[in-house]
C-alpha positions, 0 to 999 in steps of 0.5 A: 774130151770125147767119149772115144778118149775115155777108151770105151769098148767099141760096141758101147762107143758105137751105141753112144754114137748112134744116140748122138752123144759127142762129148761126155758131161762132167759127171761122165768124164770123171765118173766113167774112168773112176768106175772102170778103175774098180774103185767105189765112187760117191757121186754128188750130182743132180738129175739131168747131169748125165749120171746114168751113163756115168755108171751104166757105161762102165758096168756094161763094159766090165760085165761084157769083158768078164763074159768074154773072158769066161767064154775064152776060158771055156773054149780053152778048157774044152781044148785042153780036155780034148787033148787029154783023150789022146797022146802022141801015139794016138792012144785013147787015154780014156780007155785006160781010165774009164771009171775016172772019165765016167765020173768026170762026165757025170760031174760035167752033166751036173755042171751043164744042168746048173749053168744052162737052161732047158734050151741049151743057153748059158744061165746068167747070174745077176752081176749088177744091181741098180737100186732107185726110188721110183718106177719112172726112174727105174724104167728110165735107167733100164732104157739107158741100158738098152741104148748103151748095151744094144751091141753087147749081148748083155741081158737086163730087166727092170722090176717095180711094184704097182703091177703084177709080177708074172712078166718080171719073174719070167724075165728073171727066170730066163737069166739076166746080167743087170737088174734095175729095181725099186726097193719094195719089189726087190725085197718082195721077189727076194723073199719069194726066192726069185732073186739071189744077190750072191753074185753081185759085183756092181751095186749102184744106189741112185738118188739116195736123198730121194730114197730118204725122202720117200722113206725107203732107207730102211728097205735099202738097209735090208737089201745090203746084208744080201750083197757080197762084201767084195763088190764095187759100190757106186753111190749117187745123191743130189744132196748130202744130208746127215743121214745120207752121209752116214749111209754112204760111209757105211757102204762105201770103201775108200771111195773117190768123191766126184761132185759136179753141178753144185746145187745152186749152179743150175739156176744160172741159165734159167730165167726166173720170175717171181709172182706174189699172188694169193692162193685164190688167185693162183688158178687164174694166173696159171690159166692166163700164163698157159694160154699165152704159152699154148705151144710150150711144154710146161711142168707145173709143180704141186706140193700134194697129190690132191693138189695136183689132181685139183690143178689138172681139173681146173685146167681141163675146165678152162680148155687146157689139156693136162694130166696129173702125175703122182704116186696114187696113179696106177702104173699104166696111167703114169706111163701113158701120161709120161708118154703123152707129155714126152711126145707132145700130145699134151703140153701141160703136166701137173706133178708132185716132186717125187713123181717128177723125178722120173721126167727127163725131157731135154727141151722142157720150155717152162717150169711153174712152181704153183706151190712153193717147195718145203725146202730150198734145195727142192726148188733148184731140182724143180727148175733144173727140169728146164734149161737142160743140155745147154738150152735156156729155160724159164721158171715161174714161181707163184708165192702167197703171203704164207710162203714168203719165208721160203723166198729168202732161203732159196735166194740164200742158197742160189745167190741169185734174186728172182725177178719180181713180176706183178700179177695182172 
Protein backbone atom coordinates (compact mmCIF):
# COMPACT_ATOMS: atom_id res chain seq x y z
CA UNK A 1 0.00 0.00 0.00
CA UNK A 2 1.11 3.56 -0.72
CA UNK A 3 0.21 6.81 1.06
CA UNK A 4 -1.80 7.81 -2.01
CA UNK A 5 -4.05 4.78 -1.49
CA UNK A 6 -4.90 6.08 2.00
CA UNK A 7 -6.82 8.93 0.30
CA UNK A 8 -4.82 11.63 2.06
CA UNK A 9 -5.50 15.22 0.94
CA UNK A 10 -3.25 16.62 -1.76
CA UNK A 11 -1.36 19.23 0.29
CA UNK A 12 -0.44 16.64 2.93
CA UNK A 13 0.45 14.01 0.37
CA UNK A 14 2.76 16.51 -1.33
CA UNK A 15 4.58 17.14 1.95
CA UNK A 16 4.89 13.40 2.63
CA UNK A 17 6.33 12.87 -0.85
CA UNK A 18 8.93 15.54 -0.20
CA UNK A 19 9.99 13.70 2.96
CA UNK A 20 10.72 10.69 0.76
CA UNK A 21 8.09 8.47 2.35
CA UNK A 22 6.67 5.90 -0.07
CA UNK A 23 4.90 3.20 1.90
CA UNK A 24 3.17 3.68 5.25
CA UNK A 25 4.40 1.66 8.22
CA UNK A 26 1.92 -0.83 9.76
CA UNK A 27 0.77 1.63 12.44
CA UNK A 28 0.26 4.31 9.76
CA UNK A 29 -1.55 1.96 7.39
CA UNK A 30 -4.00 0.93 10.10
CA UNK A 31 -4.06 4.09 12.19
CA UNK A 32 -4.58 6.84 9.60
CA UNK A 33 -7.88 5.43 8.22
CA UNK A 34 -9.08 4.74 11.77
CA UNK A 35 -8.36 8.28 12.92
CA UNK A 36 -9.93 9.75 9.78
CA UNK A 37 -13.10 7.78 10.53
CA UNK A 38 -13.52 9.75 13.75
CA UNK A 39 -13.26 6.71 16.04
CA UNK A 40 -11.23 6.67 19.24
CA UNK A 41 -8.07 4.60 18.89
CA UNK A 42 -5.87 2.59 21.23
CA UNK A 43 -2.50 2.22 19.53
CA UNK A 44 0.05 -0.15 21.02
CA UNK A 45 3.32 0.63 19.28
CA UNK A 46 6.91 1.29 20.16
CA UNK A 47 8.83 4.47 19.49
CA UNK A 48 10.27 4.28 16.00
CA UNK A 49 7.28 2.60 14.34
CA UNK A 50 6.04 5.82 12.71
CA UNK A 51 3.18 6.41 15.12
CA UNK A 52 3.58 10.20 15.08
CA UNK A 53 2.45 10.31 11.45
CA UNK A 54 -0.38 7.92 12.36
CA UNK A 55 -2.02 10.67 14.42
CA UNK A 56 -0.48 13.84 12.94
CA UNK A 57 -1.60 13.24 9.35
CA UNK A 58 -5.30 12.64 10.13
CA UNK A 59 -5.42 15.52 12.62
CA UNK A 60 -3.96 17.92 10.04
CA UNK A 61 -6.36 16.66 7.39
CA UNK A 62 -9.48 16.96 9.55
CA UNK A 63 -8.65 20.43 10.85
CA UNK A 64 -7.73 21.59 7.36
CA UNK A 65 -11.10 20.44 6.01
CA UNK A 66 -13.00 22.03 8.89
CA UNK A 67 -11.25 25.36 8.40
CA UNK A 68 -12.00 25.23 4.69
CA UNK A 69 -15.65 24.47 5.42
CA UNK A 70 -15.83 27.42 7.81
CA UNK A 71 -14.31 29.65 5.13
CA UNK A 72 -16.91 28.52 2.60
CA UNK A 73 -19.72 29.01 5.12
CA UNK A 74 -18.45 32.52 5.83
CA UNK A 75 -18.41 33.38 2.13
CA UNK A 76 -21.89 31.93 1.73
CA UNK A 77 -23.14 33.92 4.71
CA UNK A 78 -21.65 37.14 3.38
CA UNK A 79 -23.28 36.52 -0.01
CA UNK A 80 -26.67 35.94 1.61
CA UNK A 81 -26.30 39.08 3.73
CA UNK A 82 -25.62 41.17 0.64
CA UNK A 83 -28.75 39.81 -1.01
CA UNK A 84 -30.85 40.97 1.94
CA UNK A 85 -30.07 44.60 1.13
CA UNK A 86 -31.79 44.64 -2.25
CA UNK A 87 -34.94 43.10 -3.68
CA UNK A 88 -35.86 42.38 -7.26
CA UNK A 89 -36.85 46.05 -7.78
CA UNK A 90 -33.51 47.32 -6.54
CA UNK A 91 -35.05 48.82 -3.38
CA UNK A 92 -32.62 49.07 -0.47
CA UNK A 93 -34.31 47.03 2.24
CA UNK A 94 -31.85 48.36 4.79
CA UNK A 95 -33.59 51.74 4.47
CA UNK A 96 -36.86 50.19 5.65
CA UNK A 97 -35.32 48.37 8.59
CA UNK A 98 -32.62 50.76 9.72
CA UNK A 99 -32.88 50.06 13.45
CA UNK A 100 -32.76 46.29 12.89
CA UNK A 101 -29.72 46.58 10.63
CA UNK A 102 -27.90 48.87 13.06
CA UNK A 103 -28.39 46.20 15.69
CA UNK A 104 -26.99 43.59 13.32
CA UNK A 105 -24.00 45.80 12.58
CA UNK A 106 -23.23 46.21 16.29
CA UNK A 107 -23.46 42.43 16.78
CA UNK A 108 -21.27 41.93 13.73
CA UNK A 109 -18.61 44.28 15.10
CA UNK A 110 -18.56 42.39 18.41
CA UNK A 111 -18.29 39.08 16.59
CA UNK A 112 -15.53 40.51 14.39
CA UNK A 113 -13.60 41.69 17.45
CA UNK A 114 -13.94 38.29 19.07
CA UNK A 115 -12.88 36.30 16.03
CA UNK A 116 -10.12 38.50 14.62
CA UNK A 117 -6.96 39.87 16.14
CA UNK A 118 -5.74 43.46 15.89
CA UNK A 119 -4.28 42.87 12.42
CA UNK A 120 -7.49 41.59 10.92
CA UNK A 121 -6.47 37.93 11.01
CA UNK A 122 -8.94 35.32 12.07
CA UNK A 123 -8.27 34.24 15.64
CA UNK A 124 -7.61 30.51 15.90
CA UNK A 125 -8.83 28.36 18.74
CA UNK A 126 -6.84 25.29 19.76
CA UNK A 127 -8.54 22.31 18.15
CA UNK A 128 -5.96 19.56 18.79
CA UNK A 129 -3.86 18.77 21.86
CA UNK A 130 -0.99 16.30 21.82
CA UNK A 131 0.28 15.48 25.31
CA UNK A 132 3.70 13.83 25.57
CA UNK A 133 6.07 13.21 28.51
CA UNK A 134 9.37 14.85 27.52
CA UNK A 135 10.65 18.03 25.93
CA UNK A 136 12.56 16.09 23.28
CA UNK A 137 9.50 14.14 22.22
CA UNK A 138 7.38 17.29 22.17
CA UNK A 139 9.89 19.03 19.88
CA UNK A 140 10.11 15.96 17.66
CA UNK A 141 6.31 15.80 17.28
CA UNK A 142 6.12 19.52 16.59
CA UNK A 143 8.71 19.08 13.81
CA UNK A 144 6.49 16.40 12.28
CA UNK A 145 3.53 18.77 12.21
CA UNK A 146 5.77 21.30 10.48
CA UNK A 147 6.80 18.72 7.88
CA UNK A 148 3.36 17.23 7.16
CA UNK A 149 1.37 20.46 7.40
CA UNK A 150 3.68 22.80 5.47
CA UNK A 151 1.15 23.31 2.62
CA UNK A 152 -2.02 23.50 4.71
CA UNK A 153 -1.74 26.90 6.38
CA UNK A 154 -2.39 25.42 9.82
CA UNK A 155 -0.67 26.93 12.85
CA UNK A 156 0.88 24.89 15.65
CA UNK A 157 3.32 25.33 18.50
CA UNK A 158 5.04 23.37 21.25
CA UNK A 159 5.26 24.20 24.95
CA UNK A 160 7.42 22.58 27.64
CA UNK A 161 9.08 23.45 30.91
CA UNK A 162 12.70 24.24 31.65
CA UNK A 163 12.69 27.44 29.58
CA UNK A 164 11.11 30.86 29.96
CA UNK A 165 7.48 30.97 28.90
CA UNK A 166 7.44 34.35 27.13
CA UNK A 167 7.97 33.14 23.56
CA UNK A 168 5.55 30.26 24.08
CA UNK A 169 2.86 32.59 25.41
CA UNK A 170 3.34 34.98 22.47
CA UNK A 171 2.69 32.16 19.98
CA UNK A 172 -0.41 31.14 21.90
CA UNK A 173 -1.70 34.72 21.84
CA UNK A 174 -1.34 34.84 18.06
CA UNK A 175 -3.63 31.83 17.77
CA UNK A 176 -2.88 28.22 16.89
CA UNK A 177 -4.79 25.18 15.66
CA UNK A 178 -2.60 22.46 17.17
CA UNK A 179 -0.77 22.39 20.50
CA UNK A 180 1.97 19.94 21.48
CA UNK A 181 2.70 20.03 25.19
CA UNK A 182 4.29 18.40 28.19
CA UNK A 183 1.94 18.07 31.20
CA UNK A 184 3.64 20.45 33.65
CA UNK A 185 3.93 23.46 31.37
CA UNK A 186 0.42 22.88 30.00
CA UNK A 187 -1.11 22.96 33.49
CA UNK A 188 1.00 25.99 34.39
CA UNK A 189 -0.15 28.06 31.40
CA UNK A 190 -3.73 26.87 31.85
CA UNK A 191 -3.58 28.12 35.44
CA UNK A 192 -2.34 31.50 34.23
CA UNK A 193 -5.22 31.75 31.79
CA UNK A 194 -3.19 31.52 28.59
CA UNK A 195 -4.68 28.22 27.42
CA UNK A 196 -8.31 27.17 27.13
CA UNK A 197 -9.11 23.65 25.99
CA UNK A 198 -12.87 24.07 25.50
CA UNK A 199 -12.62 23.81 21.70
CA UNK A 200 -10.45 20.69 21.57
CA UNK A 201 -11.77 18.18 19.04
CA UNK A 202 -8.73 15.90 18.90
CA UNK A 203 -6.75 14.73 21.92
CA UNK A 204 -3.64 12.56 21.68
CA UNK A 205 -2.00 10.97 24.70
CA UNK A 206 1.39 9.78 23.49
CA UNK A 207 3.84 7.47 25.33
CA UNK A 208 1.30 6.79 28.08
CA UNK A 209 3.50 4.17 29.75
CA UNK A 210 6.36 6.66 29.95
CA UNK A 211 3.95 9.16 31.52
CA UNK A 212 3.40 6.55 34.22
CA UNK A 213 7.13 5.87 34.67
CA UNK A 214 7.87 9.58 35.03
CA UNK A 215 5.07 10.20 37.52
CA UNK A 216 2.97 12.36 35.18
CA UNK A 217 -0.23 10.33 35.29
CA UNK A 218 -1.75 12.56 37.98
CA UNK A 219 -0.99 15.62 35.81
CA UNK A 220 -2.73 13.91 32.90
CA UNK A 221 -5.77 13.28 35.09
CA UNK A 222 -5.82 16.99 36.00
CA UNK A 223 -5.92 17.93 32.32
CA UNK A 224 -8.75 15.58 31.36
CA UNK A 225 -11.67 17.44 33.05
CA UNK A 226 -10.79 20.54 31.03
CA UNK A 227 -11.36 18.76 27.72
CA UNK A 228 -14.77 18.63 26.02
CA UNK A 229 -16.55 15.32 26.54
CA UNK A 230 -17.32 15.20 22.84
CA UNK A 231 -13.91 14.72 21.21
CA UNK A 232 -11.80 12.14 19.44
CA UNK A 233 -9.10 10.56 21.61
CA UNK A 234 -6.04 8.74 20.27
CA UNK A 235 -4.13 6.85 22.94
CA UNK A 236 -0.63 5.44 22.35
CA UNK A 237 1.53 3.28 24.57
CA UNK A 238 4.38 0.85 23.97
CA UNK A 239 3.31 -1.35 26.88
CA UNK A 240 0.04 -1.79 28.74
CA UNK A 241 0.57 -2.19 32.48
CA UNK A 242 -2.55 -2.30 34.66
CA UNK A 243 -2.56 1.44 35.45
CA UNK A 244 -2.34 2.30 31.76
CA UNK A 245 -5.16 -0.12 30.91
CA UNK A 246 -7.31 1.57 33.57
CA UNK A 247 -6.46 5.03 32.22
CA UNK A 248 -7.25 4.04 28.63
CA UNK A 249 -10.60 2.58 29.70
CA UNK A 250 -11.49 5.82 31.46
CA UNK A 251 -10.82 8.18 28.54
CA UNK A 252 -11.57 6.14 25.40
CA UNK A 253 -15.04 5.51 24.01
CA UNK A 254 -15.53 2.30 22.02
CA UNK A 255 -11.98 2.48 20.65
CA UNK A 256 -10.47 0.55 17.78
CA UNK A 257 -7.41 -1.31 19.08
CA UNK A 258 -4.37 -1.35 16.81
CA UNK A 259 -1.33 -3.29 17.92
CA UNK A 260 1.81 -3.43 15.79
CA UNK A 261 5.40 -4.49 16.32
CA UNK A 262 4.97 -6.56 19.49
CA UNK A 263 7.53 -5.67 22.11
CA UNK A 264 9.64 -8.77 21.44
CA UNK A 265 9.79 -8.47 17.64
CA UNK A 266 12.21 -5.52 17.52
CA UNK A 267 15.06 -7.87 18.39
CA UNK A 268 14.76 -10.00 15.25
CA UNK A 269 16.91 -7.83 12.97
CA UNK A 270 19.35 -6.70 15.66
CA UNK A 271 22.67 -8.48 16.27
CA UNK A 272 22.84 -8.85 20.06
CA UNK A 273 25.95 -9.68 22.05
CA UNK A 274 26.29 -10.23 25.78
CA UNK A 275 29.47 -9.52 27.73
CA UNK A 276 29.80 -10.86 31.27
CA UNK A 277 32.00 -8.27 32.91
CA UNK A 278 32.23 -6.93 36.46
CA UNK A 279 31.50 -3.28 37.16
CA UNK A 280 35.11 -2.08 37.61
CA UNK A 281 36.02 -3.49 34.18
CA UNK A 282 33.02 -2.06 32.31
CA UNK A 283 34.71 1.28 31.61
CA UNK A 284 37.76 -0.36 30.02
CA UNK A 285 35.56 -2.61 27.87
CA UNK A 286 33.52 0.39 26.74
CA UNK A 287 36.64 2.33 25.74
CA UNK A 288 37.99 -0.67 23.79
CA UNK A 289 34.70 -1.14 21.92
CA UNK A 290 34.34 2.55 21.06
CA UNK A 291 37.91 2.83 19.80
CA UNK A 292 37.22 -0.03 17.43
CA UNK A 293 33.94 1.64 16.39
CA UNK A 294 35.36 5.14 16.05
CA UNK A 295 33.34 5.91 12.92
CA UNK A 296 30.05 4.56 14.26
CA UNK A 297 27.26 6.44 16.01
CA UNK A 298 26.73 4.81 19.40
CA UNK A 299 24.11 5.33 22.09
CA UNK A 300 25.24 4.20 25.56
CA UNK A 301 22.59 3.58 28.22
CA UNK A 302 23.14 4.38 31.88
CA UNK A 303 20.63 3.58 34.59
CA UNK A 304 21.12 6.91 36.40
CA UNK A 305 21.83 10.58 35.61
CA UNK A 306 24.94 10.55 37.81
CA UNK A 307 26.14 7.42 36.02
CA UNK A 308 25.66 9.03 32.60
CA UNK A 309 27.79 12.01 33.61
CA UNK A 310 30.46 9.69 35.02
CA UNK A 311 30.62 7.54 31.88
CA UNK A 312 30.88 10.62 29.67
CA UNK A 313 33.78 11.98 31.77
CA UNK A 314 35.59 8.63 31.54
CA UNK A 315 35.25 8.66 27.76
CA UNK A 316 36.46 12.24 27.43
CA UNK A 317 39.54 11.44 29.50
CA UNK A 318 40.19 8.56 27.09
CA UNK A 319 40.02 10.98 24.15
CA UNK A 320 36.57 9.88 23.00
CA UNK A 321 34.25 12.83 22.47
CA UNK A 322 30.85 12.22 24.01
CA UNK A 323 27.93 14.00 25.68
CA UNK A 324 25.59 13.01 28.49
CA UNK A 325 21.84 13.42 28.08
CA UNK A 326 19.48 13.35 31.06
CA UNK A 327 16.81 15.31 32.89
CA UNK A 328 19.19 17.45 34.94
CA UNK A 329 20.62 19.10 31.84
CA UNK A 330 19.21 22.46 30.79
CA UNK A 331 17.02 22.61 27.70
CA UNK A 332 19.72 24.39 25.70
CA UNK A 333 22.31 21.78 26.72
CA UNK A 334 20.01 18.93 25.75
CA UNK A 335 19.11 20.43 22.39
CA UNK A 336 22.72 21.19 21.56
CA UNK A 337 23.82 17.66 22.50
CA UNK A 338 21.02 16.08 20.47
CA UNK A 339 21.77 18.26 17.47
CA UNK A 340 25.48 17.42 17.62
CA UNK A 341 24.68 13.70 17.84
CA UNK A 342 22.13 13.70 15.03
CA UNK A 343 24.42 15.70 12.76
CA UNK A 344 27.38 13.43 13.48
CA UNK A 345 29.52 16.07 15.21
CA UNK A 346 29.79 13.69 18.15
CA UNK A 347 29.64 9.93 17.73
CA UNK A 348 28.82 8.84 21.29
CA UNK A 349 25.82 9.82 23.41
CA UNK A 350 25.42 8.57 26.98
CA UNK A 351 21.77 8.75 28.06
CA UNK A 352 19.26 7.63 30.63
CA UNK A 353 16.14 5.80 29.46
CA UNK A 354 13.83 8.78 29.90
CA UNK A 355 16.08 11.18 27.97
CA UNK A 356 16.65 8.64 25.19
CA UNK A 357 12.92 8.58 24.34
CA UNK A 358 13.55 11.79 22.39
CA UNK A 359 16.36 10.39 20.26
CA UNK A 360 15.10 9.45 16.80
CA UNK A 361 17.91 8.60 14.39
CA UNK A 362 17.31 6.37 11.39
CA UNK A 363 20.88 5.08 11.14
CA UNK A 364 22.12 4.55 14.69
CA UNK A 365 24.87 1.96 14.32
CA UNK A 366 25.00 0.57 17.82
CA UNK A 367 23.39 0.58 21.26
CA UNK A 368 25.40 -0.34 24.34
CA UNK A 369 23.72 -1.29 27.61
CA UNK A 370 26.43 -0.17 30.02
CA UNK A 371 23.96 -0.77 32.85
CA UNK A 372 21.26 -3.41 32.64
CA UNK A 373 17.71 -2.00 32.67
CA UNK A 374 15.33 -2.51 35.59
CA UNK A 375 12.68 -4.32 33.49
CA UNK A 376 12.91 -6.53 30.42
CA UNK A 377 10.61 -4.35 28.27
CA UNK A 378 13.03 -1.45 28.69
CA UNK A 379 15.78 -3.56 27.14
CA UNK A 380 13.71 -3.98 23.98
CA UNK A 381 12.98 -0.25 23.82
CA UNK A 382 16.68 0.50 24.22
CA UNK A 383 17.96 -1.76 21.49
CA UNK A 384 15.06 -0.72 19.26
CA UNK A 385 16.87 2.60 18.82
CA UNK A 386 19.12 0.81 16.36
CA UNK A 387 17.91 -1.31 13.46
CA UNK A 388 15.33 1.26 12.32
CA UNK A 389 13.73 1.79 8.94
CA UNK A 390 14.62 -1.70 7.80
CA UNK A 391 18.31 -1.28 8.63
CA UNK A 392 20.24 -3.88 10.60
CA UNK A 393 21.45 -2.89 14.04
CA UNK A 394 23.82 -4.00 16.77
CA UNK A 395 23.35 -4.09 20.53
CA UNK A 396 25.97 -4.89 23.16
CA UNK A 397 25.06 -5.58 26.78
CA UNK A 398 27.51 -5.41 29.68
CA UNK A 399 26.29 -7.66 32.50
CA UNK A 400 27.89 -7.89 35.95
CA UNK A 401 27.30 -10.62 38.50
CA UNK A 402 24.50 -8.80 40.32
CA UNK A 403 22.66 -8.22 37.02
CA UNK A 404 22.47 -11.85 35.84
CA UNK A 405 18.83 -12.33 36.86
CA UNK A 406 17.72 -9.76 34.29
CA UNK A 407 19.17 -11.82 31.44
CA UNK A 408 16.63 -14.60 32.04
CA UNK A 409 13.75 -12.10 32.03
CA UNK A 410 14.94 -10.53 28.76
CA UNK A 411 15.40 -13.86 27.00
CA UNK A 412 12.00 -15.06 28.19
CA UNK A 413 10.36 -11.90 26.82
CA UNK A 414 12.16 -11.90 23.47
CA UNK A 415 12.31 -15.65 22.96
CA UNK A 416 15.86 -15.22 21.75
CA UNK A 417 19.23 -15.86 23.38
CA UNK A 418 21.97 -13.27 23.20
CA UNK A 419 25.32 -14.35 21.84
CA UNK A 420 27.83 -14.49 24.70
CA UNK A 421 31.23 -12.90 24.13
CA UNK A 422 34.24 -13.12 26.44
CA UNK A 423 35.56 -9.72 27.45
CA UNK A 424 39.27 -9.46 26.67
